Phi, psi and omega in degrees: 000141179226148169286129180247345178189156177220128184233123172269151180228122174264131188234128178288134181241028182210171188251015187081184180087229185294139177204150179245003179216165182309113182058022169075195180282128180218160181248153172235110174261161177219147171240134169250119178266152179231168182285351175268353185090355174286133181239127177259150178236144180216179179217130176244156179230223180084267174226092190308319185291328177274329179292324177305321174296319177299323179294323179291328178290331181271342188308309186308333182276349182256344182294138183082351180285156175279109181297347182276351178268073189297309179299316181301317185289325172309313184284330179297314180294320179299314184294314182301320182264010180298324181292345178281352180111195181296147176304132174227207187293330183282305182297320177300322177292317181295313180297321184293316179298308178298319180299314179304313183294327179291318175299320178303310182296323180293317176295322180288323179297323184266349176077030183223155169298149184299331179293341174292329182273355184250011179125352181089178188283127166254317180248127184276348174205161181245117181290143179247158169225152187243202180233132179202126179239005180225156178303320182299316181293320180298312182297326177296321178292315183299321181295339178267002175100002179293147178237006180200147175202168173235156189230177176297153186282083180210131176300322184292321180297307182296330179292318181295313182298318181292327175293322188281326185252351176086195191262348184274358181254136175277136179232125178251164175246132184253111187272347178060016178065032192239009179250147169284171176307309188293322180295317180296322182292316175302316180301309183297319177294322175292331184271344190301321179298348184259006173062056179301137181288329182193160166242115187269132178041064177293336181231175182296129187304334180284346187256083182294325178296327180292317178301312178300319180297318174299313184301327183286341195250347191228161175263345180293128179301136184257144181231158179174176174120359188288340180263007182273156189246354176192177182298330187291317183288326178294319180305312179303317180293317180298319185299337183288334186075007186276337184271140170257344181212125179265139179229076183287147172256113189287338177279352173250331189290331184124016169090197187293322176308307181290322181296320177300321183291313182288336175294321179293320176302317178293322175301317177292334175277357177081024177234167177265169176231152180212097185307135171289134185218025191280335187236356184268179182258192188283345174294304179303325181302315177296316178301316178298320180296324179293319179289314181297333177294335190250013184228143185285338192251024173290124181265297175198170188239133179286139182212138176281112179300319176233115182235179178310145184292343180271004179304325184252013171253330180289342180233120176280132177096000171301144184249163179235157182291148172240114178054045173077013180224147173267126173286155179283141176286158183239347182285161181298154182065220178286332178096018183222161178218150173285142171260097185298324177293325177287320180298328182289346183276345185239055174295155180295144176270157175301158180302322191283001176270010183242147171257101190279122185248088177265153184292140179278160172307323177297319181290328177290323176294341178293339180297332187259017181277000000 
């Protein structure tokens, strides 16, 4: 089998209006064509509009290659882009999209779901967690069978939510990497009576010493990892001992190949992992489910309870939670296909169609309060 073509697709994942990044939230899908007629699909992230160009640049190096040699092609891409410097959003996104599509091809060629190639089923369904910062949002999740969610980083918010939903639901705090050590410690200590399941990204992800300092001063479990781009950066974070929960982002990390590896790293470190899935699309969600199905330390998967209505039309075979859990797909590969007619309906909008809401200098200074 040989790769005969690679096609990226940029898909709008927003309705226009307010945005905090160029053209808002969007998805990057990819198809890899082969000479046997098998087509693999994947999803890349980081900076989708730029990553799409990166996929076009790397394509000539992959044409004619055997797509079933997944690990070798991961390192081929890494080596070809080595001269550009350390891995960032673009190389991480390129590798992720192509890696997922290669695993999809391999599963389809062998006639089995990808989790069967990763060791077989360990978890027969995958628990999901959502987002809620008001009692109304929380109750809506619970009505759908959710047993966990995360909220804005506020002791007052988690206090209100705990009173509304009781003690049997896990509630995490999402810090967005925007706090100093002192601010994060104050937040964690104020929230501690309300039993946070975790405090996610309390400090800037590039500041490992800051994460360690927070972990030494609070009892709330710390989570992080969504902005990291490969196993080496995850390894550095795990070595600190500060994390209680790893949250890798598979569209930046390097795909299924890397997620399986960092899940094993987390297992060796004695912690669970919960893939970040807050801004990405249905393809990576399936990729996460396949890896989580085959690994013992998968805790739960982040899931957008309410997303754009075309989330499940642009990809045929995308699944939704049932009673707070994702069922395992049974079709070969990832178990999904792109719907090209639907994709064509959701082209990216021009920059001037958005109302950009950027942080003011005063708001930025609040991070250091």
